[in-house]
LOLUM-910849 format. One record per residue (C-alpha): residue number from 0; residue in one letter; x, y, z. Coordinates in steps of 0.001 Angstrom, whole numbers, plus 500000, padded with zeros to 6 digits. Example, Ala and Ser with C-alpha at 12.3 -4.5 7.8 and 13.67 -1.06 7.14 Angstrom:
<sites>
 num residu   east  north     up
   0      A 512300 495500 507800
   1      S 513670 498940 507140
</sites>
This chain:
<sites>
 num residu   east  north     up
   0      M 500000 500000 500000
   1      P 501552 503325 499000
   2      V 502350 505764 501800
   3      I 502604 509444 500922
   4      L 504777 511502 503242
   5      I 504920 515288 503272
   6      T 508577 515452 502312
   7      D 508047 512898 499533
   8      V 505474 515172 497905
   9      L 507750 518195 498199
  10      V 510762 516339 496825
  11      W 508900 515154 493738
  12      L 507328 518586 493228
  13      L 510807 520100 493294
  14      L 511948 517541 490736
  15      A 509004 518455 488498
  16      A 509777 522157 488959
  17      A 513428 521561 488020
  18      A 512344 519688 484886
  19      G 509966 522524 483978
  20      Y 512719 525086 484555
  21      A 515078 523132 482289
  22      F 512435 523086 479540
  23      Y 511852 526823 480034
  24      C 515586 527540 479760
  25      R 515827 525671 476455
  26      R 513244 528019 474956
  27      H 514847 531233 476232
  28      P 518398 532019 475049
  29      H 519124 534475 477865
  30      L 518919 531513 480278
  31      A 520244 528812 477963
  32      V 523518 530646 477306
  33      P 524596 530885 480982
  34      W 523743 527202 481547
  35      A 525766 526323 478452
  36      R 528736 528047 480079
  37      V 528123 525977 483201
  38      L 528106 522754 481193
  39      R 531443 523676 479627
  40      S 533022 523725 483078
  41      R 534904 520547 483958
  42      A 534303 521019 487667
  43      A 530566 521451 487078
  44      M 530219 518284 485005
  45      A 532359 516199 487354
  46      S 530405 517359 490400
  47      S 527041 517008 488645
  48      V 527667 513278 488163
  49      V 528200 512913 491907
  50      L 525083 514967 492632
  51      V 523014 512864 490233
  52      V 524048 509715 492090
  53      Y 523067 511243 495425
  54      I 519773 512507 494001
  55      T 518971 509083 492559
  56      V 519510 507456 495950
  57      G 517345 510120 497579
  58      L 514521 509679 495060
  59      L 514506 505899 495507
  60      D 514208 506517 499239
  61      S 511273 508894 498646
  62      L 508881 506218 497342
  63      H 507306 504706 500455
  64      F 504873 501852 500933
  65      R 503609 499388 503510
  66      P 504270 495777 502470
  67      A 501408 493307 502451
  68      L 501406 490543 505027
  69      E 500883 486906 504162
  70      Q 497223 486519 503269
  71      Q 495229 483538 504409
  72      A 492361 482098 502429
  73      G 489169 484117 502776
  74      N 490783 487042 504605
  75      T 491245 490561 503359
  76      T 494713 491832 502619
  77      A 496521 493102 505706
  78      Y 499475 495445 505599
  79      S 502479 495712 507839
  80      S 502896 498674 510156
  81      D 506444 499129 508876
  82      V 506853 501831 506229
  83      L 509554 500932 503718
  84      S 510913 502585 500603
  85      V 512074 501332 497230
  86      L 515645 501778 498464
  87      D 514868 499553 501473
  88      R 513587 496874 499144
  89      A 516681 497151 496954
  90      L 518958 496939 500019
  91      V 517010 494232 501800
  92      H 520173 492126 502127
  93      L 521776 494966 504111
  94      R 518715 495971 506109
  95      G 517931 492500 507405
  96      R 521456 491422 508364
  97      G 521974 492870 511797
  98      E 524703 491767 514158
  99      K 524824 492012 517958
 100      T 527156 494995 518154
 101      Y 530234 496570 516553
 102      S 532177 494839 513826
 103      A 535012 496333 511786
 104      P 534775 496781 507984
 105      L 534975 493447 506146
 106      A 535428 491621 509463
 107      T 534349 488047 510171
 108      R 534328 488415 513951
 109      S 532766 490849 516355
 110      F 534735 493826 517621
 111      A 533929 493072 521273
 112      K 534790 489942 523240
 113      E 532005 487715 524577
 114      Q 531598 484408 526331
 115      V 531794 481823 523543
 116      E 530682 478213 523924
 117      L 533376 475714 522935
 118      P 532409 472689 520798
 119      G 533521 470242 523480
 120      G 531843 472119 526317
 121      G 533004 474954 528480
 122      Q 533302 478653 527737
 123      V 536050 481018 526714
 124      R 536105 484787 526298
 125      D 536845 485472 522641
 126      F 535708 487443 519610
 127      P 532643 485527 518297
 128      R 531962 484895 514618
 129      L 529490 487241 513002
 130      R 526086 485901 512028
 131      F 526260 487322 508501
 132      G 529637 488952 507861
 133      G 531840 486285 506310
 134      A 529521 483519 507520
 135      H 529960 481660 504223
 136      L 533648 481008 504959
 137      Q 534330 477576 506354
 138      D 537973 478506 506964
 139      E 538764 482068 508019
 140      G 542196 481652 506483
 141      E 540513 482058 503080
 142      W 539276 485552 504000
 143      A 541927 487492 502067
 144      K 541506 485366 498961
 145      D 537708 485652 499086
 146      V 537751 489435 499567
 147      A 540251 489897 496740
 148      G 538224 487668 494414
 149      R 534931 489458 495098
 150      A 536587 492862 494731
 151      A 538066 491761 491397
 152      V 534619 490683 490204
 153      G 533219 494080 491188
 154      I 536020 495919 489388
 155      A 535474 493777 486286
 156      A 531746 494571 486314
 157      S 532553 498268 486709
 158      G 534979 498042 483813
 159      G 532281 496538 481605
 160      L 529893 499350 482483
 161      L 532606 501906 481768
 162      V 533170 500440 478306
 163      L 529434 500652 477625
 164      C 529322 504232 478923
 165      F 532294 505123 476705
 166      L 530451 503877 473616
 167      V 527415 505914 474601
 168      L 529661 508916 475212
 169      I 531015 508761 471668
 170      V 527485 509096 470286
 171      V 526365 511747 472766
 172      R 529462 513883 472219
 173      K 528666 514159 468514
 174      K 525041 515086 469097
 175      I 525647 517481 472009
 176      P 529020 519203 471533
 177      G 530431 521902 473741
 178      V 529970 519984 477014
 179      A 532795 518789 479267
 180      W 531920 515130 478769
 181      N 535461 513958 479558
 182      A 535253 515322 483106
 183      A 531851 513709 483600
 184      Y 533181 510369 482345
 185      A 536217 510565 484629
 186      S 533981 511267 487634
 187      L 531696 508393 486655
 188      A 534699 506074 486318
 189      V 535861 506871 489846
 190      L 532385 506265 491258
 191      L 531932 502970 489421
 192      L 535354 501687 490435
 193      L 534434 502396 494052
 194      A 530851 501152 493843
 195      G 531624 497907 491987
 196      P 533763 496267 494707
 197      A 531475 497678 497422
 198      V 528380 496085 495857
 199      A 530180 492782 495275
 200      L 531466 492642 498851
 201      C 528331 493843 500646
 202      V 526521 490634 499660
 203      S 528580 488599 502127
 204      Y 530360 491196 504290
 205      H 529682 494419 506132
 206      V 531741 496646 503856
 207      L 531855 499588 506265
 208      G 531284 497641 509470
 209      T 528362 497807 511910
 210      D 527364 500226 514649
 211      K 526625 499707 518348
 212      V 523345 497852 517755
 213      G 524714 495861 514822
 214      Q 523226 497841 511932
 215      D 525175 497952 508695
 216      V 526934 501336 508466
 217      F 526866 501316 504647
 218      Y 523068 500972 504766
 219      L 522771 503785 507312
 220      A 524903 506076 505146
 221      L 522753 505444 502077
 222      K 519586 506079 504097
 223      S 521053 509347 505382
 224      V 521398 510736 501853
 225      R 517675 511466 501580
 226      T 517641 513455 504818
 227      S 520464 515699 503614
 228      L 518786 516263 500251
 229      V 515445 517059 501887
 230      I 517088 519528 504263
 231      G 518937 521204 501397
 232      T 516050 521392 498914
 233      V 512825 521675 500916
 234      T 514356 524382 503098
 235      T 515131 526304 499922
 236      L 511472 525968 498925
 237      V 510523 527804 502125
 238      L 513398 530278 501993
 239      L 513023 531538 498419
 240      P 509487 533015 498473
 241      V 510101 534886 501728
 242      G 513545 536154 500749
 243      I 512516 537174 497225
 244      A 509308 538904 498276
 245      L 510759 540875 501190
 246      G 514052 541707 499457
 247      T 512453 543103 496301
 248      M 509774 545007 498250
 249      A 512399 546644 500458
 250      G 514521 547733 497506
 251      Y 511666 548823 495250
 252      F 509209 550613 497536
 253      K 511832 552057 499905
 254      G 510495 554326 502647
 255      W 508704 552800 505590
 256      V 508446 549412 503826
 257      D 512227 549246 503614
 258      D 512559 550323 507242
 259      V 510173 547639 508516
 260      I 511789 544834 506519
 261      Q 515287 545935 507529
 262      Y 514186 545995 511154
 263      C 512807 542449 510825
 264      Y 515924 540839 509371
 265      T 518289 542874 511542
 266      T 516445 541680 514638
 267      L 516432 538101 513338
 268      N 520165 538229 512638
 269      S 520889 539543 516124
 270      I 519617 536278 517675
 271      P 522126 533385 517620
 272      G 520957 531048 514869
 273      V 521409 527758 516709
 274      L 519527 529031 519779
 275      L 516654 530361 517685
 276      I 516318 527135 515713
 277      A 516638 524999 518862
 278      A 513884 526965 520625
 279      A 511554 526667 517624
 280      V 512229 522943 517214
 281      L 511623 522244 520906
 282      M 508319 524155 520823
 283      M 507160 522201 517784
 284      Q 508254 518967 519446
 285      V 505864 519710 522314
 286      V 503059 520198 519797
 287      I 503893 516901 518068
 288      D 503992 515021 521378
 289      R 500607 516402 522427
 290      H 498956 515491 519124
 291      S 500285 512005 518491
 292      D 496876 511060 517060
 293      W 497747 513075 513941
 294      F 500068 510317 512742
 295      N 499228 506724 511875
 296      T 502814 505457 511978
 297      A 506077 506444 513629
 298      V 507571 507139 510202
 299      Q 504930 509784 509479
 300      R 505635 511389 512845
 301      A 509381 511492 512158
 302      D 508756 512826 508651
 303      F 506580 515627 509993
 304      R 509358 516631 512377
 305      L 511772 516675 509419
 306      F 509369 518926 507516
 307      V 509040 521243 510530
 308      L 512830 521437 510786
 309      C 513026 522423 507101
 310      A 510368 525097 507619
 311      I 512172 526512 510665
 312      L 515508 526572 508854
 313      G 513889 528322 505896
 314      L 512115 530935 508026
 315      T 515347 531756 509853
 316      S 517688 531704 506822
 317      W 516019 534112 504382
 318      T 517799 537231 505659
 319      G 520965 536835 503586
 320      L 519040 536442 500324
 321      A 516745 539357 501183
 322      R 519708 541652 501847
 323      L 521328 540761 498516
 324      L 518092 541265 496575
 325      R 517376 544561 498337
 326      G 520723 545997 497279
 327      E 520357 544819 493675
 328      T 516767 546105 493477
 329      L 517844 549519 494736
 330      K 520279 549686 491814
 331      L 517823 548373 489211
 332      A 515060 550756 490305
 333      E 517201 553752 489262
 334      L 517902 552528 485719
 335      E 516434 554346 482708
 336      Y 514048 551645 481512
 337      I 512474 551398 484988
 338      Q 512057 555171 485098
 339      A 510513 555054 481632
 340      A 508039 552405 482789
 341      H 507026 554675 485682
 342      A 506598 557593 483261
 343      F 504242 555519 481062
 344      G 502136 554632 484094
 345      V 502993 550914 484284
 346      R 501758 549287 487485
 347      D 504276 548426 490189
 348      S 503305 544758 490117
 349      R 503997 544570 486385
 350      I 507362 546345 486753
 351      L 508376 543895 489473
 352      A 507282 540873 487449
 353      R 508574 541965 484033
 354      H 511690 543997 484788
 355      I 512942 543522 488352
 356      L 512566 539796 489046
 357      P 514082 538561 485738
 358      N 517192 540630 486428
 359      L 517467 539117 489908
 360      S 517313 535523 488705
 361      H 521092 535039 488622
 362      I 521403 536095 492267
 363      V 518571 533759 493275
 364      I 520072 530796 491415
 365      I 523576 531402 492777
 366      T 522321 531823 496343
 367      M 520081 528778 496121
 368      V 522855 526493 494913
 369      M 525473 527828 497304
 370      D 523164 527637 500349
 371      F 522554 523926 499757
 372      S 525842 522807 501293
 373      G 525409 525142 504251
 374      L 521994 523671 504999
 375      V 523364 520123 504844
 376      L 526028 521074 507377
 377      A 523401 522837 509525
 378      E 521451 519583 509840
 379      A 524594 517786 510985
 380      V 525271 520438 513634
 381      L 521668 520476 514897
 382      S 521467 516682 515094
 383      Y 524796 516665 516896
 384      V 523429 518946 519637
 385      G 520174 516962 519833
 386      V 517664 519364 518222
 387      G 517785 518054 514675
 388      V 515813 515270 513056
 389      D 513878 512606 514938
 390      P 516126 509936 516511
 391      S 514487 507304 514310
 392      T 515434 509224 511142
 393      N 518760 508312 509590
 394      S 521023 511303 508980
 395      F 524707 512109 508882
 396      G 524287 514297 511955
 397      S 522776 511407 513911
 398      M 525621 509139 512835
 399      I 528204 511695 513952
 400      N 526351 512251 517219
 401      A 526368 508503 517937
 402      A 530023 508194 516933
 403      R 531314 510778 519403
 404      L 531016 508270 522262
 405      E 532623 505557 520158
 406      M 535786 507649 519785
 407      S 536465 507283 523521
 408      R 536592 503497 523354
 409      E 539791 501519 523358
 410      P 540332 500396 520654
 411      V 538601 503226 518805
 412      V 535489 502540 516723
 413      W 536356 504848 513839
 414      W 534431 503562 510825
 415      A 530980 505061 511586
 416      L 532398 508574 511941
 417      A 534659 508121 508914
 418      T 531736 506913 506788
 419      A 529430 509792 507745
 420      F 532238 512296 507201
 421      S 533186 510841 503795
 422      F 529631 510751 502431
 423      M 528793 514230 503713
 424      F 532131 515688 502582
 425      T 531624 514305 499063
 426      L 528103 515754 498863
 427      V 529111 519173 500179
 428      L 532223 519348 497985
 429      A 530252 518447 494848
 430      A 527597 521039 495706
 431      N 530213 523738 496275
 432      L 532038 523007 493024
 433      F 528772 523070 491104
 434      A 527770 526308 492860
 435      D 531052 527955 491845
 436      A 530458 526990 488216
 437      V 526899 528352 488341
 438      R 528175 531618 489811
 439      D 530766 531953 487039
 440      G 528155 531197 484396
 441      F 525464 533611 485613
 442      D 527400 536481 487142
 443      P 528147 539021 484375
 444      R 530972 540604 486389
 445      V 532828 537276 486540
 446      R 532407 536788 482784
 447      M 533859 540257 482096
</sites>
């Protein structure tokens, strides 16, 4: 049975809006030319491949359903209370293979000693064999050979896909010239050469180890991708209308309107951001706890808290965009063609829609893309201090928060923190590189 969550709807609406914007840009040269400059950038194409992979994982995790239970004869179909996604179904071999506690990457034994029953009777304190990681090995001495063989199979499969992609690239390059396809292919090659061995090994091993309760860290990292994308995109959906409306009104109407709006964002900026967001999140958490009857499942409750967090971040992060748009609008309002429109009696609403907003589009696009990475990092910080997403929601911040206690162990449990850091660093770096290329493509001062 399909389950529609609030953030799922917003994510797919944003995807539809992005597709509509791409179609609109193709029909308008003043937008198509800057994007063509972006596509000629090697950094933009290399980072876009990484972003597409992350977005694909996030979209697969945004299709939720409740699986049907085994139906007996004459009974109506019953559905499980668990809400799963298409990504959960694809990673069922990772989701359902939990261990007791920590295990190192590619390990065959647990990371902590336990009382182990000996075959002939008696007990000894030793590192027990894992229930799933390397359980197919009859002799642990074959571990190195088995890992090397599976990794070689994964690399060979990746090589085959790269050959196929190269043949496709030859055709695409002829039909769509002027794009940095070589950089995109190089980025894709790196990803496939990393993903191939990981996929081949995760069938029989925990590639990135397990956490304190025995969950596969690789699975947790993939599930955390959607949370970061939702925070970065849905927050922008809240931020843009407020920032655009207030920024353009302050710069265009001036006077008391400008004074009121400046007072609002100056006051908002004077409050420490983390404290303001924490207070708002805690107040909304009280509302959610008092109205638990609003939600049929725990997943819907956690998703609503994620949506509230996005709304709070958006309502507290619009000030920077509004300040930029106010300054640019003040400059545009003094240009000759705006003065001519006033002289001909054109309405203010039409001047804003036809002359002001189109000339602010490059600032909006640059700010939107560059704020994405900052919002992803904000979620990690908020989850680290305990006011972020729901504890049942997978996120990089939650992984880092759980890993801080693991760093004090002896020996150190390092792989959960390293995994969260690597995945988040890759996402933020790709977003920043793409944002730089967009800025260079749309900012006329940079082009000059």
